[in-house]
N, C-alpha and C positions, 0 to 999 in steps of 0.2 A: 602370489598372484598366479593364475593359470595363464595359458597361452593367449586367450582372448584379452584378458586384462593387461597383459604385457603389451599386446598390440595396441590397445587403447592408449596407454601411456606413451608409446613410441610415436603415435600419430600426433598427439597433442604436443609432445616435445618438438617434433619436426615442424610444427606450425606455430611455434612459440611467438615469432615476430608478428604473424598475422593476428593472433589474439591480442597481443600488446598494442598493435596499431589500432585495432578496432576499439579496444578499451579506452585508449587515450583520445581517440577522435570523439567518442561519446562523452568522455569526461570534460572536454573543452567546449562542447556544444550542447549544454543542458537546455532542456525545454520543460515548460510547466504542464500540469495535468490537462489532458484533452487537447493539448496544443503540440504534441510530440510528433509533428509531421516529418521532420528531417530524421529524427531518431528511428521512427517506424520504417521509413523508407530505407535506411541503412540496413536494418534487420531484414527487411523483405528482399533487398538486393542480394544480401549474403545467402539467404536461404534459396533464392532462385539460382545462385551460382552452384549450389549443391543439387540442383534439379529436383527440388522437393515441391510437391503441390502445396498451394497456399490458399488460405482464406484471409481476405484483407478487410479493412475498414470496419472492424468489429468494435463497437463502442467508440466510434470515430477513428481512433488510431491503432487499435489492437490488431494483431495478426497471429495466425496459427500456421505452422509448417508441419507437414505430416511425413512420417517415415513408417513403412510397413503397414500401409492402410489395409492390406488383405488380412492382417491379423487383428483388426479392430475388435472383433467379437471375442477374442481370447482374453485380452486385457489391454487397457489404454492408459498410458502414463504420460502426464504433462510435466514438462520442465518449465518453470515459471521465471520470466525475466521482466522486471518492471521498467517502464520507459521514462518515467518522469523524474524531474529534479526539483529543487527547492529555490525559492526566491531569496538568494543571499548575495546581494549585489557587490559586496566587498570581498568576496572570496577570490583567491589568487587565480582560479581557473573559471571564473564566471563567464558565461556567454554574454557579451556586451549588448547583444540585440534583445535577448529575452530576460536578462538579469537573473538567469537561473544557473545554479551550480549543483553538481552532484555531490552533496555533502552527506548523503545517506548510503552511498555505495550501490545504487541501482545500476550504474554503468558496469560494475563488477559482476552483477548478476547476468547482464546481457553478454558480457565477455565470456562468462562461464558457459552460457547456453550455446553460443555460436562455436565455442571450442569443443564442447561435447558433441555438437552436430557434426563437426568435421570428422570426429572419430567414429561415431555411431553409424554414419552413412557409408562407411567402408563396407563393401559387400560381404567380406568374411565375417565382420562383426554383426552386421544387420541380420544375417541369416541365423545368428545365435540368439536373437531377441525374440522371445515367444510372446509378442504383443506389439501393439502400436505405440509409437513415441510421438508426442506432440511437442514441438518447440513453440512456446506460447509467449508472445510479447504482450504484456498487459499495461493499459494506460492508468494514469491518475490514481496512484496509490497514496500519494501525499494529499491529504484533504485540506487544501487551501483554496483561496479565491472563491469563496462560497457564492458571492454575488454573481460572478462570471458563470459558475456552474448552474446557478438558478436561471440565468438567461438561456442556457442550453436546454434546460428543462422546459422553459416556456416556449422555445422554438421546436420542441418535440424531438430533439436530437438525442437526449438521454432522459432517464427518469431518476437516476441516482447519482450522487456526487462521486462515489467511489468506483474505480474502474472495474474491479472484480465483481462488485455488487451488480453493476450494469451488465457485465458479461454473463453473470448467472441469469439475470432477468431475461436476456435475449436468447438464452439457450446455448451459449458458447461453451459451457461446461457440461452439456448433456452427454457428450461422447467421451467424457473423461471418467476413469475409475479411481484415480489416485494422482496426487501431485507431489513433485519435489520442489522445494523452495529454498532460497539462500538469502542470507543477509550478512553484510559486513559487520564485524564486531570488534570492539576495543578489547575484548577478552580472549581473542585468538580463535582457535579452531574448536568448534563445539558441535555436538550432535544432539538433535531433539530440541524441544521448545517447551517453555512453561506457558502460563496464561498471560493475557493482556487485556486492557480495558476495551470496552465498547463505548459508543457515543452516539448522540444525535447532534445535528448542526442547527444553528439558528442565525437568522438575520433579523435584527431588531431595529425598527425605525421608530424614532420618537418624533412626533409631529407637533411643532409649535406655531408661533406666529411672528413674522418679521416686523421689526420696528427700528427706528433710529436708536442705536445703543446708548447715545449720550443725550440726545434731545428729548426723546419720549419713550424711554424703556418700559414705562408702565403700560404702554399700549401693546406691547409684545408678550409673547409666551416663550420663554427661553427653553428650547429643546435641549440645549447642552446642560442646563441646570437639572432638568428632569432626568437626563441620562446619568448625570453624576450621582443623583440620589439613588437611581437604580443600581449603580455600581456599589454604592455604600450599602444598600440593602443586601446585595449579593455577598458583600464582604462579611456582614454580620451573620448571614446564614451559614458561613463556612464552618462555624463551630458545631453545627448540627450534622455535619457529614461524619459518618463513622470512619475511623482509621482503617478498618479492615475492608471498607468498600473502595478505597483508593480513588476517591472522587477528585476530578480535576475539571475546573471551569476556568477558561482563560480567554476572555474577550479582548478584541482589538476594536478601536474606533476608526472606521474608514472614512467618515465624514463628520466634522465637528462644527460646521458652519460655512458661510460663504465669504463674508468680510468681517474684519474685526470691529467695524463700526455699525454692524447690523446685528440685531438680536437673532441668534440662530433659530431658524424655523424648521430645520430638519437635522437630525443626528442619526447616523447609521452605525451600528455595531455588528460585528460577526463574532460568534463564539462557538466552540465545541463544548459539549457537556459530557464528560466521560465518567465511567464507573466500572467497577470490576464485574458487576452483574447487570442484567437487564433492569432489575428492580432498583439498583443503586443509581443508575443514570436517569431512570424515569423520575425518581424522587428529586434528584438534583435539578432536572429540567423544570419540574413544577416550581421549585423554589426560585430558579432563575427567572421564569416568567413572572412570578408574583412580585419579585423585586422591581422589575422594570415597569410593571403595571402600576405599582405603588408610587414610583418616582414620577410617572406621567400624571397620575391623579393628583399628587401633591402640588404640581405646578399648573394644573389645568390643561395639560397637553394630551394629545392623542398618541396611540401606539399601533404598530402593526408588527406582530411577532410571527415570523414564518419559520416553521420547523420542518426539517427534512431528515429522513433516516441517514445515519452515518454508517458505522461498522458495528457488527456484532462482536462481543468479546471473543478474543482468540482462546483456543482450548489447548491444554497440555497434550503433547504428543511425543512419545519416545521414538527414537530411531530403532529399527530392527537390528539385532546383533550382527546380521550379515553385512549391513551397511556400515556399522561402527567398525567392524573388522577391516573392511577395505579402506575406510577413511584413515585408519591408523597406518596401514601399509603405504598409502599414498603420501601421507604426511611425513614419513621417514622419522627424522629425529625431533620433529615438532610434536608437542603434546596435543593430544585430542581429549577434550573434556566432555563430560556428559552433563547436559543441562538438567537441573532438578525439576521434576514435574510440579513441585510445590512453589517454584519461583514465579514471580509475577512482575509485570511491567506496567507502569502507568501509561505508557504509550499505546497506540492502537495500530492495527493493520487490517486491511481487507482480506488478508489470508484467513482471518478468523471466520469470515462469511463463508468461504469455501469449505472450511473445516466443519461447518454445520451441515454439510452435504456429503462429504467424503474425507478420507484421511489425507492429510498434508504433512509430509515429513520435512522439517526445516533443518538445515545445517548452516553453520557460520564459519567464515574464515576471517582472519585478521589482516595484517599488513597495512593498518591505518593507525594514525595518531590524531590527537586533538579531540574534538567532540562531534558526535553525530548531530546534524542540523545546525552546526556552528561554523563560523568563519574560519576557524583554525583546523578544520578537517583536512587531513593530508594523507595521501597514499605514500607509504614509505617502503613497502616491500611488494613489488609487482608480482613476484613469484607466488607469494601466498594469496594476494588479493585477486589475481586473475588466473594464473596457470593452475594452481592447486584447485581453485574453484571449478575450473573446467574438468579437471581430472575427477573430482568427487562427483560432479553431476553425471559424467559419463560412466564411471565405474559403478556408481550406485544404481544407475539405470540397468546396467547389465546384471547386477546382483538381484535386482527386483524382477527382471524379466526372463532370466535364464531358467532352464528346467521347467518349461511350461508355466513360467511366471509364478512359481510356487510361493515365493516370499510376498510378491505383490498381492496375489489372490488371498493369501492368509491374512494380510493386513486388512484388506477390504472385507473379508468374511467376518472378521472379529470386531469390526468397527461399528459403533452404534451412532449413526447420524442423528442430529437433532430434528432435521426435516427429511421427510421421505422423498420429496421431489422439489423442483424449483417453484412450482405453483404454491406450495405451502410456504416457502421462503418469501416469495413476493407478497403473499397475503399478509404475512407477519410484518414485513418492512413497510407496507403501505399504511399501516395504522399510525405511523409516525409522520405521514404527510398531512400537515394541517396548518391553517393560518388563523390567528386570532387578531381581531382588529377593533379599535374603538376610537 
C-alpha cells in the first residue's frame, strides 16, 4: 500500500465503532422498498455531518452525496448502497413495526459506503482523487410488494418497481461514469461478478362471482378454482423451459377469497417471471399469461393481467487487476476469490439495469452464515461484513481515480453498453408496460 492507502486504512480503523454502530442500527431497523424513510434519513444525516452536498428524495427515498464536484467532468464514480430490507417477520433482528429484516446484507453495503466516505473526505486523500465520487443510497432493490408499487405508479410517484430502474429513468445516473457495488456472500471475499436473471412482474386478478358456498354454489363462479387451474397450467408448462435459460416463475397468492362460506369472487396473485435472457423470460411470461387465461376460461371467470418491467439480466463483469490487488492487501490472511465470468445466478438485481448503460464492478465480502433471504441469516464476523467492506470501497475508489483516473477511464472506454443513453433504456422498458383484461 502507498501512503494514501495506508492513510485510508488508518481512518477507517479509527472510526471502527462509528461504522459498527451505523451498521447495527440499520440492521435492527429494516424497511421495505420505497418505504425506507428512516434508513434514508440516517444516510443523509451522516453525509451532512461530513459537509457533503446532497440531492435527496430521488425515486422517493434515494439520495446522493457528492465529493470533488469540481472534478465531475474528469470522471465520476458512484459507490452504491441499497436501502431496503425483506419482509421476514420471524428473523431475530426484524423491525417489529415494518416486519422487515436485513437478510440480504444491504445494511452492510450502507456501512461500507459511509465508512468509505469518512476516509475519502479527508482532505489529503480527496486531493489525490482525480474525479468525482458519489455516495449513492438507492431504494427498492428487492422486488416485492408488487401491488403496493403499482399503487405508487398509479399515483405518479414512480414508473418502475425497481429502485435503480427508476433512478435511471429520472436521470439520477446521468452524471455517473462507473459504479462500485457490493453484496454480502456466503462464499466469502470475491471480486467481479457473473450473470444473473432478468424478469418481468405480474399481478394477476381472476374475477368470479360470489354466491353462498353451501346453499347455492352453482350460482357463483369460483375465482379460486380458476386460479388453481392457472397454477396447474403453469406447472405443466415448466417442462418446456430450457435448462440453460434458468427460468424461474414463482407466484404467491395475496388474496384467495373473502369468507369460507362465500364462493371466492376475486383472487389475486403476484409473480415474477425470470430468465437468463430477454427472450427466455419473454417466452415464460407468455406461457404464464396463457395458463391463467385458460384457467379463467375453463371456469367462466374473467381475468386482468397487469405486466410491469422488472430487471434486465445482469452482465458478467471482471474486476480490474488494480482493484483485485488492493483487495488482497486489505484482506490480509483472508482469501480473495475471483468470480468466474461464466457463473450464473437464478436471482436478479437492478444492478443489471445499470450495467446496460455503464460498467459496474461488484465485490463481495462474507462474515455471514445461514441463507440469503432466509430467517437464519446471521452476521457472524463484523470485521469482514462491515469494516473490510468499507476498506475495499475506499481503497478501490482510490485505485480507480488516482493518476488522472487512469483505471476508471480505461474501464469506461473499453466498455460496450447495451444502450447508448437512458432514453433508449426507457423505450425498451416501456414495452413491458401492458394490461390484458377480459
